[in-house]
C-alpha positions in Angstrom: -22.9 143.0 29.2 -26.0 145.0 28.3 -29.5 145.0 29.6 -31.1 144.1 26.3 -34.6 142.6 26.0 -35.1 139.5 24.0 -37.7 141.3 21.8 -35.1 143.9 20.8 -33.0 141.2 19.1 -35.5 138.6 17.9 -36.9 140.9 15.2 -33.6 142.0 13.6 -32.4 141.2 10.1 -34.4 138.7 8.2 -37.7 139.6 9.7 -38.5 142.1 6.9 -39.7 145.7 7.3 -41.8 146.6 10.3 -44.4 149.3 10.4 -43.4 152.4 12.3 -46.3 152.1 14.8 -44.9 148.8 16.2 -43.6 150.8 19.1 -47.1 151.7 20.2 -47.7 148.3 21.7 -44.4 148.4 23.6 -45.1 152.0 24.8 -48.5 150.8 26.2 -46.4 148.6 28.6 -45.8 151.8 30.6 -48.9 152.8 32.5 -49.8 156.2 33.9 -48.9 154.9 37.4 -45.5 153.9 36.2 -44.9 157.4 34.8 -46.2 159.0 38.0 -43.7 156.9 40.0 -40.9 157.7 37.6 -41.5 161.5 37.5 -39.5 162.4 40.7 -36.5 160.5 39.4 -36.7 162.0 35.9 -37.0 165.5 37.4 -33.9 164.9 39.5 -31.9 163.6 36.5 -33.1 166.0 33.9 -30.9 169.0 34.8 -27.8 166.8 35.0 -28.1 164.9 31.7 -25.2 166.6 29.9 -22.9 166.1 32.9 -23.9 162.4 33.0 -23.3 162.0 29.3 -19.9 163.5 29.7 -19.1 160.9 32.4 -20.4 158.1 30.2 -18.1 159.2 27.4 -15.1 158.9 29.6 -16.1 155.3 30.4 -16.8 154.6 26.7 -13.3 156.0 25.9 -11.7 153.8 28.5 -13.5 150.7 27.2 -12.7 151.2 23.5 -9.5 153.2 23.5 -8.6 153.9 19.8 -11.4 151.8 18.4 -14.2 154.2 19.2 -16.9 154.8 16.6 -17.9 158.2 18.0 -15.9 161.3 18.9 -16.6 163.1 22.1 -18.7 165.8 20.3 -20.7 163.2 18.4 -21.3 161.2 21.5 -22.6 164.1 23.5 -24.7 165.4 20.6 -26.3 162.0 19.9 -26.9 160.8 23.4 -27.2 164.1 25.3 -29.7 165.7 23.0 -31.7 162.5 22.6 -31.9 162.0 26.4 -32.9 165.6 26.9 -35.8 165.3 24.4 -37.0 161.9 25.5 -36.9 162.8 29.2 -38.9 165.9 28.6 -41.4 163.8 26.6 -41.8 161.4 29.6 -42.2 164.3 32.0 -45.0 165.8 29.8 -46.6 162.4 29.3 -46.1 162.5 25.5 -45.4 158.8 24.9 -45.6 158.9 21.1 -43.0 161.6 21.1 -40.8 159.6 23.4 -41.0 156.6 21.2 -40.3 158.7 18.1 -37.1 160.2 19.7 -35.8 156.8 20.9 -36.5 155.3 17.5 -34.7 158.2 15.8 -31.6 157.5 18.0 -31.6 153.8 17.0 -31.7 154.7 13.3 -29.0 157.4 13.6 -26.7 154.9 15.4 -27.3 152.4 12.6 -26.6 155.0 9.9 -23.3 155.9 11.5 -22.4 152.2 11.6 -21.9 152.2 15.4 -21.5 148.5 16.4 -24.5 147.3 18.4 -22.2 146.2 21.2 -21.3 149.9 21.7 -25.0 150.9 21.6 -25.8 148.3 24.3 -22.8 149.4 26.4 -24.1 153.1 26.5 -27.5 151.8 27.4 -25.9 150.0 30.3 -24.3 153.3 31.4 -27.8 154.9 31.3 -29.3 152.0 33.3 -26.5 152.2 35.9 -26.7 156.0 36.2 -30.4 156.0 36.7 -30.2 153.3 39.4 -27.5 155.2 41.2 -29.9 158.2 41.4 -32.8 156.0 42.4 -30.6 154.4 45.2 -29.4 157.8 46.5 -32.8 159.4 46.8 -35.8 158.9 49.0 -38.1 157.7 46.2 -41.1 155.5 46.5 -40.0 151.8 46.3 -42.3 151.3 43.3 -39.8 153.3 41.3 -37.7 150.3 40.7 -40.5 148.3 39.1 -41.4 151.3 36.9 -37.8 151.8 35.9 -37.3 148.2 34.9 -40.3 148.6 32.6 -38.9 151.8 31.2 -35.5 150.1 30.7 -37.2 147.3 28.7 -39.2 149.7 26.6 -36.2 152.0 25.7 -33.9 149.2 24.7 -36.6 147.4 22.7 -37.3 150.5 20.6 -33.6 151.2 20.0 -32.9 147.6 19.0 -35.9 147.4 16.7 -35.1 150.7 15.0 -31.4 149.9 14.7 -31.8 146.4 13.2 -34.8 147.4 11.0 -32.6 150.0 9.3 -29.7 147.7 9.1 -31.8 145.0 7.5 -33.2 147.4 4.9 -29.7 148.7 4.0 -28.3 145.2 3.9 -31.0 144.1 1.5 -30.3 146.9 -0.9 -26.6 146.3 -0.7 -26.9 142.6 -1.3 -29.1 143.1 -4.4 -26.5 145.5 -5.9 -23.6 143.1 -5.1 -25.4 140.2 -6.7 -26.2 142.1 -9.8 -22.6 143.3 -10.1 -21.1 139.9 -9.5 -23.3 138.3 -12.2 -21.9 140.7 -14.8 -18.2 140.1 -14.1 -16.4 136.8 -15.0 -14.5 135.4 -11.9 -11.1 135.9 -13.6 -11.7 139.6 -14.2 -13.0 140.6 -10.8 -11.5 143.7 -9.2 -14.0 143.8 -6.3 -16.1 141.2 -4.5 -18.7 141.8 -1.8 -16.9 144.9 -0.5 -13.3 143.4 -1.0 -11.1 145.4 -3.4 -8.3 143.8 -5.4 -7.6 142.3 -8.9 -4.3 140.5 -8.0 -4.0 136.8 -8.2 -4.0 136.2 -4.4 -7.3 138.2 -4.1 -9.0 136.4 -7.0 -8.0 133.1 -5.4 -9.5 134.3 -2.1 -12.7 135.2 -3.9 -13.0 131.6 -5.2 -12.4 130.3 -1.7 -15.0 132.6 -0.2 -17.6 131.4 -2.8 -16.9 127.8 -1.9 -17.1 128.5 1.9 -20.4 130.3 1.4 -22.1 127.2 0.0 -21.7 125.3 3.3 -22.7 126.0 6.9 -19.5 124.7 8.4 -17.2 126.6 10.7 -14.5 128.7 9.1 -11.2 130.2 10.4 -9.9 133.3 8.7 -6.2 134.0 9.2 -4.6 137.3 8.4 -2.7 140.3 9.8 -4.4 143.1 11.6 -6.0 145.5 9.1 -6.1 143.1 6.2 -9.9 142.9 6.0 -10.8 139.7 7.9 -14.3 140.9 8.9 -15.0 141.9 5.2 -14.1 138.3 4.3 -16.4 136.9 6.9 -19.3 139.1 5.6 -18.6 138.0 2.1 -18.8 134.4 3.1 -22.1 135.1 4.8 -23.5 137.0 1.8 -22.5 134.1 -0.6 -24.6 131.6 1.3 -28.3 130.8 1.1 -28.9 132.6 4.4 -27.6 136.0 3.2 -30.7 137.8 4.5 -30.3 136.2 8.0 -28.4 138.0 10.8 -24.6 138.6 10.6 -23.4 139.4 14.2 -19.8 140.4 14.8 -17.9 140.6 18.1 -14.3 141.7 18.5 -13.0 139.4 21.3 -10.1 141.8 22.0 -12.5 144.7 22.6 -14.2 143.2 25.7 -12.7 142.2 29.1 -12.4 138.5 29.4 -15.1 138.2 32.2 -17.7 139.9 29.9 -17.2 137.8 26.8 -19.1 134.8 28.1 -22.2 136.7 29.0 -22.0 138.6 25.7 -21.9 135.4 23.7 -24.3 133.2 25.6 -26.6 135.8 27.2 -27.7 135.9 30.8 -30.7 135.7 33.0 -32.1 138.5 35.0 -30.3 138.7 38.4 -27.4 136.5 37.3 -25.0 139.2 38.5 -25.0 142.8 39.6 -26.4 145.0 36.8 -28.3 142.1 35.1 -31.7 143.8 35.3 -33.3 142.0 32.4 -32.8 138.8 30.4 -30.2 139.3 27.7 -30.4 137.1 24.5 -26.7 136.9 23.8 -25.0 137.1 20.4 -25.2 133.3 19.7 -29.0 133.4 19.8 -29.0 136.8 18.2 -27.3 135.3 15.2 -29.7 132.3 15.0 -30.2 131.2 11.4 -27.3 133.4 10.3 -23.6 133.9 11.1 -21.7 134.7 14.3 -18.3 136.2 13.5 -15.7 136.2 16.4 -12.8 138.4 15.5 -9.4 137.7 17.2 -10.6 134.5 18.8 -7.2 133.8 20.3 -7.8 136.7 22.7 -10.5 134.6 24.4 -9.7 132.7 27.5 -9.2 128.9 27.3 -12.2 128.3 29.5 -14.5 130.4 27.3 -13.0 128.7 24.2 -14.0 125.4 25.7 -17.6 126.6 26.2 -17.6 128.0 22.7 -16.5 124.6 21.3 -19.4 122.9 23.1 -21.9 125.4 21.8 -20.7 124.8 18.2 -20.7 121.0 18.5 -24.0 120.6 20.5 -25.7 123.6 18.9 -26.9 124.7 22.4 -26.0 127.5 24.7 -26.6 128.0 28.4 -27.0 131.7 29.5 -25.2 132.8 32.6 -27.5 132.2 35.5 -29.6 129.6 33.7 -29.9 125.9 34.7 -30.7 124.5 31.2 -29.4 124.8 27.7 -31.2 126.4 24.8 -31.0 125.3 21.1 -29.2 127.6 18.7 -28.5 127.5 14.9 -25.7 130.0 14.1 -22.8 129.4 11.9 -19.4 130.3 13.5 -16.7 132.2 11.6 -13.6 133.0 13.6 -10.5 135.0 12.8 -7.0 135.5 14.2 -4.0 137.6 13.4 -1.7 134.9 14.9 -0.3 131.8 13.2 -2.9 129.2 14.4 -0.3 126.4 15.0 1.9 128.8 17.1 -1.2 130.0 18.9 -1.9 126.4 19.9 1.6 125.8 21.1 1.6 129.1 23.1 -1.8 128.3 24.7 -3.7 131.1 23.0 -5.8 128.7 21.1 -7.2 125.4 22.4 -6.1 122.5 20.3 -9.6 120.9 20.2 -11.1 124.2 19.0 -8.4 124.5 16.4 -9.2 121.0 15.1 -12.8 122.1 14.8 -12.0 125.3 12.9 -9.1 124.0 10.6 -11.5 122.1 8.3 -11.9 125.3 6.4 -9.2 127.9 6.7 -9.0 131.1 4.5 -5.7 133.0 4.4 -6.1 136.8 3.8 -3.0 138.1 2.0 -1.2 141.0 3.5 -1.2 144.2 1.5 2.6 144.0 0.8 1.9 140.6 -0.9 -0.6 142.2 -3.3 1.1 145.5 -3.8 -0.4 145.9 -7.3 -3.8 146.4 -5.6 -2.7 149.7 -4.0 -3.9 152.0 -6.8 -7.3 150.3 -6.8 -7.6 150.6 -3.1 -6.4 154.2 -3.1 -9.1 155.1 -5.7 -11.7 153.2 -3.7 -10.9 155.2 -0.5 -10.9 158.4 -2.4 -14.4 157.8 -3.5 -15.5 156.9 0.0 -14.0 160.0 1.6 -15.3 162.2 -1.1 -18.8 161.0 -0.1 -18.1 161.4 3.6 -16.3 164.7 3.7 -18.8 166.9 2.0 -17.5 170.0 3.8 -14.4 170.2 1.6 -13.8 170.2 -2.2 -13.7 166.7 -3.7 -10.4 165.0 -4.4 -10.0 164.2 -8.1 -7.0 162.0 -8.1 -3.6 161.0 -6.6 -0.3 161.9 -8.2 1.9 159.2 -9.7 4.8 160.0 -7.3 2.5 159.4 -4.4 1.4 156.1 -5.9 5.0 155.0 -6.5 5.9 155.8 -2.9 2.8 153.8 -1.7 3.9 150.8 -3.8 7.3 150.9 -2.1 5.9 151.1 1.4 5.7 147.8 3.4 2.2 148.5 4.9 2.6 147.0 8.4 -1.0 148.1 9.1 -2.3 146.7 5.8 -5.5 148.1 4.2 -6.5 149.9 7.4 -3.3 151.8 7.3 -3.9 152.8 3.6 -7.4 153.9 4.5 -6.1 156.1 7.4 -3.4 157.5 5.1 -5.9 158.6 2.5 -8.2 160.0 5.2 -5.3 162.0 6.5 -4.5 163.3 3.1 -8.1 164.5 2.9 -7.7 166.2 6.3 -4.4 167.9 5.7 -4.1 168.2 2.0 -4.7 171.6 0.4 -5.5 170.7 -3.2 -7.8 168.4 -5.1 -4.8 166.1 -5.9 -3.3 163.9 -3.2 0.5 164.6 -3.3 3.5 162.7 -1.9 4.0 165.2 0.9 0.4 164.6 2.2 1.1 160.9 2.5 4.5 161.4 4.1 3.1 163.6 6.8 0.5 161.0 7.6 3.0 158.2 7.8 4.5 160.1 10.7 1.1 160.6 12.3 0.3 156.9 12.2 3.7 156.0 13.7 4.2 159.1 15.9 6.3 157.1 18.4 9.8 157.0 16.9 11.3 153.5 17.0 13.9 152.9 14.2 11.9 150.6 11.9 9.1 153.2 11.8 11.5 156.0 11.0 12.8 153.9 8.1 9.3 153.3 6.8 8.7 157.0 6.8 11.9 157.7 5.0 11.2 154.9 2.4 8.2 156.8 1.2 10.4 159.7 -0.1 13.3 157.6 -1.5 13.7 157.0 -5.2 12.5 153.6 -6.5 14.9 150.7 -6.7 14.8 151.0 -10.5 16.3 154.5 -10.4 19.7 154.8 -12.2 20.9 157.3 -9.6 22.8 155.8 -6.6 21.0 156.4 -3.3 23.0 157.4 -0.3 21.5 155.7 2.8 21.0 158.2 5.6 22.8 157.7 8.9 20.8 156.9 12.0 21.3 160.4 13.3 20.2 162.0 10.0 17.1 159.7 10.0 16.2 160.8 13.5 16.6 164.4 12.6 14.4 164.0 9.6 11.8 162.3 11.7 11.8 165.0 14.3 11.5 167.7 11.6 8.5 165.9 10.0 6.9 165.2 13.4 7.3 168.8 14.6 5.7 170.1 11.3 2.8 167.7 11.5 2.0 168.6 15.1 2.3 172.3 14.3 -0.1 172.0 11.3 -2.5 170.0 13.4 -2.6 172.5 16.2 -3.2 175.3 13.6 -6.1 173.3 12.1 -7.7 172.7 15.5 -7.2 176.4 16.6 -4.9 175.3 19.4 -7.4 172.7 20.8 -4.9 170.1 22.2 -7.5 167.5 22.9 -8.8 167.5 19.3 -5.2 167.6 18.0 -4.2 164.6 20.0 -7.3 162.8 18.7 -6.5 163.6 15.1 -2.9 162.4 15.6 -4.0 159.2 17.3 -1.8 159.9 20.4 -2.5 160.6 24.1 -2.7 164.2 25.3 0.2 163.5 27.6 2.4 162.5 24.7 1.2 165.6 22.7 2.1 167.9 25.6 5.5 166.2 25.8 6.1 166.8 22.0 4.9 170.4 22.2 7.4 171.1 25.0 10.2 169.2 23.2 9.7 171.2 19.9 8.9 174.6 21.6 5.5 174.8 19.9 3.7 176.7 22.8 
């Protein structure tokens, strides 16, 4: 999918810290003649960089929908400002400044935990945009050769900076995790390698993770969406002897089917339009470590067949290559479907399932470990207190809110709980999270009003089953009226918070602008 150099990936986690001047050798790859040939193209592109970045964001938004790591403002600030600075450095022949700026971009993207597949995708937009300008202008033919070298240099520096930072942070985190785990007896654990929970199902899962981590065999993780399957995969990786080796994750549902194969196995330069350099592929990027494929049942049957061969033979053949290359990466896969049903429905090949079923870990749904809700709530309160420094810290959550959370069915599992706490931080006015803060966010997360979702919103404000007072069940009409009232209030408050900015309000609510406009008209909020 992306025009990534092999060097940019070979040096990531496990290679240890690299000195900052590593980029100087890469920068020397660009000669003065290359810069001279590139200068007319850079001068043409420079005044239009922010417009181009705006177009790239629209492509990025279409690709990732609601799974984006960066908002539009963050995207434009990160990539727009960085491209303005680095382009100016190239035009002024300040190569060390250019390398420093590109390196800074790689570190910032790693700090913000932007998945590398998104980083590579934006680099691909840059490559395509520059080539379009080159094709449409009357430039010297040598510009293409010079641009290929610039493309190589840029992605190499970004990749090295990104993975060097990631490796250092991962090393610190692993040391802390190991020290913590050594102090806590297994039967008393309330957290384990980033997983939170003291319930019996979670402690049983911790034991299974430890056992799976001692082998290099394939693993299948089964659990509902939002239950923490990737955290389980990372914990398995961290429990193994190769904890310092790469952990590479790919969400198979996030990529179009025709791109997954090249993303997994890599490709040769010229294999298809846009393949301007060799791309290592995630299998070889994870060499010596772990490759985690999330939602493997979203992969086509043909790709599943090639995946099975790669696992069995420990070899991959990049797209456009004529020979196979050895690889040593452990495969961990996950699915939110029942595996046997997925086999019967054709979403999972039977032979691949047989390969994966030797070690299956079931991740419990949050409703099946409801006693962990207070622990998780406090965990996310700590996280958002650290992230949202612009507001006063939240000290606690009131008991009525916790009681309502324990009655909720959590169809979105831990991810839904995290979003609910984040929404309470956004809309709450005090340093205590109250029931009304959570009820409003329940509507935000289920803003479309099918009956089951209406009932889940109402359930959060109903007395507990142990109450001695009889509870009168609302009629369908009353339930709908209550939903409309809460939805209207939430949209009104969100518009007030954003100063009437409808795009930002739709983003906060997690709905499209078209639906927001429809609701504004329906409730007379203009």
